[in-house]
C-alpha positions as CSV (number, residue, x, y, z in Angstrom):
1,M,24.8,28.7,5.3
2,R,22.9,29.5,2.3
3,G,24.5,30.2,-1.0
4,E,28.1,30.6,0.2
5,V,31.3,29.4,-1.5
6,F,34.3,28.9,0.7
7,A,37.7,27.1,0.8
8,L,38.3,24.4,3.3
9,E,41.1,21.8,3.3
10,G,42.3,23.1,-0.1
11,R,38.9,22.5,-1.8
12,R,36.2,24.9,-2.9
13,W,32.8,24.2,-1.4
14,F,29.3,25.5,-2.3
15,V,26.7,25.2,0.4
16,M,22.9,25.8,0.3
17,G,20.8,25.1,3.3
18,G,17.0,24.8,3.5
19,A,14.3,22.4,2.5
20,R,10.5,22.1,2.4
21,S,9.0,20.0,5.2
22,H,7.5,16.8,3.8
23,D,6.0,15.6,7.0
24,I,3.2,18.1,7.5
25,E,0.2,16.5,5.9
26,G,-1.7,17.4,9.1
27,G,-0.8,21.0,8.7
28,I,1.0,23.6,10.8
29,L,-0.5,24.5,14.2
30,E,0.0,27.7,16.0
31,P,1.5,27.5,19.5
32,D,-1.0,29.8,21.1
33,D,-4.1,28.2,19.5
34,P,-6.5,27.5,22.4
35,R,-7.6,24.3,20.6
36,R,-4.0,23.1,20.0
37,K,-4.1,20.1,22.3
38,E,-7.5,19.0,20.8
39,R,-6.1,19.4,17.2
40,E,-3.0,17.4,18.1
41,R,-5.0,14.5,19.5
42,R,-7.2,14.4,16.4
43,L,-4.1,14.5,14.1
44,R,-2.4,11.7,16.0
45,R,-5.5,9.6,16.0
46,H,-5.6,9.8,12.2
47,Y,-1.8,9.2,12.0
48,L,-1.2,12.6,10.4
49,S,2.1,14.3,11.0
50,Y,2.1,18.0,11.8
51,R,4.4,20.8,12.9
52,V,4.1,23.7,15.3
53,N,5.0,27.2,14.1
54,H,8.2,28.4,15.8
55,E,8.7,25.1,17.6
56,S,9.1,22.5,14.9
57,W,8.5,24.5,11.8
58,W,9.6,28.0,10.6
59,A,8.5,29.9,7.5
60,Q,12.2,30.5,6.6
61,E,12.7,26.8,5.9
62,L,13.1,27.7,2.2
63,P,15.6,30.4,1.0
64,D,14.2,33.7,0.0
65,E,15.0,35.6,-3.3
66,A,18.0,37.4,-1.7
67,E,19.6,34.1,-0.7
68,Y,19.2,32.7,-4.2
69,A,20.7,35.9,-5.6
70,N,23.6,35.6,-3.2
71,A,24.2,32.0,-4.2
72,R,24.2,32.9,-7.9
73,A,26.6,35.9,-7.3
74,N,29.0,33.7,-5.3
75,L,28.9,31.0,-8.0
76,D,29.4,33.7,-10.7
77,R,32.6,34.8,-8.8
78,C,34.1,31.3,-9.0
79,G,33.0,30.6,-12.6
80,W,30.4,28.1,-11.5
81,Q,33.1,25.6,-10.6
82,V,33.5,24.1,-7.2
83,D,34.9,20.8,-5.8
84,E,32.1,19.9,-3.5
85,I,28.5,20.9,-2.9
86,V,26.6,20.4,0.4
87,T,22.9,21.0,0.5
88,H,20.1,19.8,2.7
89,C,17.8,18.7,-0.1
90,A,18.5,17.5,-3.6
91,P,18.0,19.0,-7.1
92,T,14.6,18.2,-8.6
93,G,16.0,15.6,-11.0
94,V,17.9,13.8,-8.3
95,Q,14.9,14.0,-5.9
96,R,12.8,12.3,-8.6
97,Q,15.2,9.4,-8.6
98,L,14.5,8.9,-4.8
99,S,10.7,8.9,-4.9
100,D,7.6,10.4,-6.5
101,L,6.5,11.5,-3.0
102,Y,8.6,14.6,-3.2
103,G,7.4,17.3,-5.5
104,P,9.6,20.1,-6.8
105,D,9.7,23.5,-5.2
106,A,11.6,26.7,-5.7
107,L,14.7,25.3,-3.9
108,T,14.9,22.0,-5.6
109,D,14.4,23.8,-9.0
110,F,17.2,26.2,-8.0
111,L,19.4,23.3,-7.2
112,E,18.6,21.8,-10.5
113,E,19.9,25.0,-12.1
114,V,23.1,24.6,-10.1
115,R,23.3,21.0,-11.2
116,G,23.1,22.0,-14.8
117,R,25.4,25.0,-14.7
118,C,28.0,24.1,-12.1
119,R,31.1,21.9,-12.5
120,F,31.6,19.9,-9.3
121,H,33.3,16.7,-8.2
122,H,30.7,15.6,-5.6
123,W,27.4,16.6,-4.1
124,F,26.3,15.6,-0.6
125,F,22.8,16.1,0.6
126,G,20.4,14.8,3.3
127,H,16.7,15.4,4.1
128,Y,15.3,12.2,2.7
129,H,16.2,9.9,5.6
130,D,18.3,7.3,3.8
131,N,21.9,6.6,3.0
132,R,22.5,6.1,-0.7
133,S,25.0,6.8,-3.5
134,L,23.4,8.0,-6.8
135,P,24.8,8.3,-10.3
136,G,26.5,11.5,-11.3
137,G,28.4,12.1,-8.0
138,F,25.6,12.4,-5.6
139,T,25.5,11.0,-2.0
140,L,22.4,11.0,0.2
141,L,23.4,11.0,3.8
142,Y,21.2,10.3,6.8
143,E,22.9,8.2,9.5
144,Q,26.0,7.4,7.6
145,I,29.2,9.4,8.3
146,V,31.6,9.8,5.4
147,P,34.8,11.9,5.0
148,L,33.6,14.9,2.9
149,G,35.6,15.8,-0.1
150,R,36.4,12.2,-0.8
151,G,33.1,11.1,-2.4
152,E,33.1,8.4,-4.9
153,G,32.5,8.9,-8.6
154,G,30.9,11.8,-10.4
155,S,33.6,14.2,-11.7
156,R,31.8,16.6,-14.0
């Protein structure tokens, strides 16, 4: 779900899916490319990760302007105040705390706007293949399972 606010278990949740692929330094291959197998062998030989359009990568991985507008309208309706936030990637500032490998993009910058404007108790996100609690009420989840809505710290 992208940009929706809903009630669950007596709490108000904001959710925003999507993330830019970080593991495509070898590029995006087309499934019907007659040289696809040859290109895949070359990329693997050089240890370059890649994706295949419509198989392991989709152009819609990042929200479009209508989805950002929907998110802002939904947050406007609740006065930019929710209990919990669940996103796939993190706001730009939080992402920087994780690593310099991840550059900002339209989605992480939008999430940074949400971080600055929205009052929330806790923010859960994934995408970065780690399990970690971060200051300010942020929890990065990968293989860890936690009861949502009961995150530690971070009331804002």
